N, C-alpha and C positions, 0 to 999 in steps of 0.2 A: 519499588518501595521497600525501604529497609525494614527488617523485622524488629518488632518491639519486645520480643520474647527475651527474658533474662536467661543467662546461663544457669545451670544447676548450682545450687548453693553448696560451697565446699563444706566438708565436715569440720567442726571445731577441733576434733581430735587430730585431723591431718595437720592443722597449724601447730597444735601442741607438739606433735612429733617433730616437725621441722624446727621449731623453736628450741626444743630440748637437744636437737642435734647441732645447735649453734647458730641457726638462722634467726636472730633476734627480731628482725623486721619482716618476718614472714607474712603477717596479716596485712593484706592490702586495704586501701581506703574504701573501695566499693563493697567488699565483703564485710568490713567493719560496719559500714552504714547499714547494710541489710540486716546484720545481727541486731543492731540498735533499733531498727525499724520493726523488729518483732518476728523476723523470719527465722525459721529453724526452731528446734525444740530447746526450751530454756534449760532443762536438766542436762542435755548434752553439752550445751555451752558452759554450764557451771562445772560439769565434770572435767572438761578440758582446762578450765581456769584453775580448778582445784589442783590438778596435776602440776601446773606451773607454779602456783603459790607454794605448794609443799616442796617442790624441787629447789626453789630459791630460798624459802624461809623456814621450812620444816614446821615445827610446832611453836615457833616464836612469833610474837606479835609486838609491834612497836606501839608504845603508849606515850602520848604527849598531852600537855595542857597549855592553856593560854591565859593571859591576864590582860585586862583592859588598862594598859599603862597610861593612856590618855583617852578619856571617854567623851564622846559626843562632839558636836560642833564642826564636823568635817565640811569643807566648802564644796566638795564634789557632788555630782548628781547621780551616782550609781542607784539605779531604780529599785534595788533589792535591800538597800542599806537603811537600818533604823537609826544610824548615827549621823546621817547627813542633816545639816542645819536647814536644808531646803524643804524638809518634810516635817510635819507635826506628828511625832511618834511618842512624845512624852519622855524622850531621853534628853536630859539636861547636860550641857557641857560641864566638864570638871577639869581639875588641874592634873598635871602629870603626877604619877605615883612617886614617892620618895624611894631611894635605894633600899631603905629598911623595909618598906612595904613590898617591894619587888622581891627582896630576899625571903621574906616570909611566904610569899606566894610560891617561890621556888621550893622551899622546904615542904610546903603543903603538897605541891605536885609530886615531889619525890616520895612522900609518905603514901601517896595514892598509886605508886608504881610507875609514874611517868619518868622518863629519862631526859625530857626536854621541856623547857618553859618558853613559850613564845610571847614576847612583849609586843603588844598590838597598840597602835595609835590611830585615832580617828583624825587623820591628817591627809592632805594631798601628798605630802612628802616631807622630808627633812633636808634643809639646805646645809651644805658644807659650811662649817664655822658658826652655825646658828646655836642659840641657847637651847632650842628644842632638841637638836641633835646631841648636844652635850648632856642633856638630862637623860636621854636614852642610853648614851654611852656610859654614863654613871651607873645606870641600872644593869647594863651588861657586865660591867666590871664587878658589881656587887654579886651578881649571880655566879660569875666565874670564881670569885674569891671564896664564896660560901661552899662551893663544890657539891651542892645538892643535885643540880641538873646542868645540862648544857643551856646556854643562852641563845635562843633564836629570836628573830624579830620579823614583824610585819608592819612596816611604817610608811608605806606608800612609795612614791617615786624617789629615786636616789641616784645621784651622780656617782661616778667612780670615786671621786675625792671624798664624798660623804660616807660611802661604804667603807673606804679605807679607815676612817675614824672608828667605825664600829668593829672592823676586823682587828684593829690594834687594841680595842677594848676587850676583845675576847669572843666576838660573835662567831659562831660556827655554821649557821645556816640562815638563809633569808627566804621568807615566804612572800610571794607576790603572784597572786592568782591571775590567770587570764580570763576566767569566768566562762567563756564560751568561744566559739569560732569568731573570726574577725568580723564577718558581716553582721552576725547577730549582736555582737558586742556594741555596735553602733546604735542599736535600738534601745539599749539599756543604760549607756553611758555616753554623754556628749561633752563633758567638761575636760576630758583628756583622751588621748588616743591609744589604740592598741599598740602602735609602734613605741609609744613612750613606755608602756609596760614591758614590751619585749626588750627595750634598751636597758631597763633596770635589771632584768634577769641576766642579760649578757654582761652587764657590769659586774654582777655578783660572781658569775662564772669566771670572768677574767681574773678576779682576785682569789679564786680557788674556793669560794664558799660553796657549800652544798646548797642546792636550790630546791625549794618546796613550792610547786606550782600546780594548781588544779582549777576547778571550776564549780559552778552551781548548775544543777539540773532541775527541770520543772519550771523554768521561767517562760516557756513558750517557744523554746528553740526546737529545731527539727533534728531528726537523726543525723542528717548531713552536717549540721552545726556541731553536734556532739562528736562525730567522727573527725571533723576538722580539728577540733581541740585536741583529741587524742594524738593525731598525727603530728600536730605542732609540738606537743610536749615530747614526742619521740625524737623529732628533729632537733629540739633544743637540748636533748639528753639531760633532762632534769633528774633529780634524785628521789624526791618525794612527791606524791600526787594525792592531795586531799580531795576527796569527792564530797561535795556538799549538796544537799537537796533542799530546795527552797523552803524556808520557813517564812511565810508571808506575814508582814508586819503592818498593822493598821496605820494608815497615813502615808505609806510608800506607794509608788505607782504600781507595784506588783501585788498589792494587797488583794486578797480574794481569789488568787490563783488556786486551782485544785492541785493538790500534791500528786506526784507520780504514784502509781499503784506499787505495792510491795514487789510484785513480779517485775514490773518495769525497772524498779531500782536495782534488783538483783541482776537484770540483764545488762544494765549500764556497768555495774561493777565487774561482771564477768567479761564483757567485751573490752573494757579498759585493761583488764589483766592480760588478755591475749595480745592487745596492742602494745602493752608496756610490761613485758615480762620481767625486766630487771628492777623496775622501780618499786619502792615501798608505796603501796596504795592504801591509804587509810581513810576511814569514814568519819566525817565530822558532822557539821550541822545537818539537822533534818533526819538523822537516822531513826528517830522515833517513829517516822512514817512507816518503817518496816513492820512495826507492831510485833505480832507473834513470830514473824519470820526473821527477827533481828539476828539470831545466831547464825543464820544461813549466809550472812554477808561474808563469813570466813570460807564457807563452802564455795562461794562465788568468786573467791580470789583475793579478798581484802587481806592485808597483812598488818593492819594496825587500826587504831581508833583513837579519837580524842576522848580523854577522860576528864571528868569534872565539868563545871558549867561553861557555857559559851560566853560571848561578849555581853550580850544583853538578854539572852534567853537561857533557861535552865536546861540541864541535861539529865539523863538518868542518874540515879545515885551511884556514887563510886562503889559502894558495897555490892550493888546489883551487878555492875559491870565486872568486878573482880570475881564474884561468884560465878558469873556466866563463863568467864575464861577458865576457872578451875574445873567446872563441870565439863567443858569441852576438851580439857587436857592441854590447854594453851598457856603459854607463859610469856611475860614481857622480856624484852631485851633492850640493850642500849642503842643509841643512835648509830647510823651507818658510818662506814669508814670515811675519814677526811679525804678530800680531793688531794691528789699529789702536790698541787701547787701550794697547799696549806701546810705542808710538812714542816717547813722551816719556821713558819709563824707559830704553829702549835707546839713545836719543840721548845721554842723560846718561852711560850706561855707555861709549859710544863715545868720549866726550871723556876719560873716565878711563882707558880701555884701548884704545889705538889699534888693536891687532891683533884686530879683530873679524872674524869669518867673514862672507863674503858670504851673501846669501839669494837664493832664487829665487821667482818668482811662482807 
């Protein structure tokens, strides 16, 4: 009869040593799952993650903001979403924001220290040649022309042709979260598939866009689901990884879920840092669940955070966040370097629009 005993749990510092020596994919799936399941000392995990975060980012943190460019009325059935028209959440559908309104949001984000503004639409996606896509492209062009921030977007499923329209308008990064591992995803979304999401991400990468892909934690997924997500993101070689923690909304299928404990949240952040040492890992929705431990997210390996309000829920005040960063000796920086494939596109945009933001390696 085969033994059911597990092998000794490797030290997080041993993985940090290997990663810093150049072995970026050192952390294996099974050890990652065990870390996420609560095995091993949290402080040791955080200490290893902090080494990696400081080696990659030093004292710099990435700040970004989002704006609801098209609010409510989404036809999809994502079980966590307050903007789905399938649920009674009190969110009324609204029109697309005008370029002037989006430019104002970009200026506000810049004033808050953010270097990027994400334009978010409550839509299944935007079709090539559609009026909806043109409205977002106009917003992207307006942000690029104003020069306050980069223009990012989170607009659902997109074909390569549709993405090309946004790239031509000045888009530099696409957000398209996978939410969780493939099998758990099926339990919270049925109106589109995991593969459709993966294809949108691959379309963006083919065009040289930076990709921002993360998930939501505390939906009822297992540590194995969480580990699967991290490894998928590593295999996709995404650039930014937003970690969201469920904010349950009355009227959605996930209403009433107990949030993860602050220590469990820190464990997720630290484990993802060891799995994804290159990526900017930033903390977005639900970070208020950390409570008094909020500043420790940077000790756990986070290299950024979303600043300003979220789509339908408030965030901490900007002043509180900026004061926290100052007290920690951290400071904001611009978005990451463009993908090599974007060099020609962005060089052309630079000639057209001299007020381009700097980028960092």
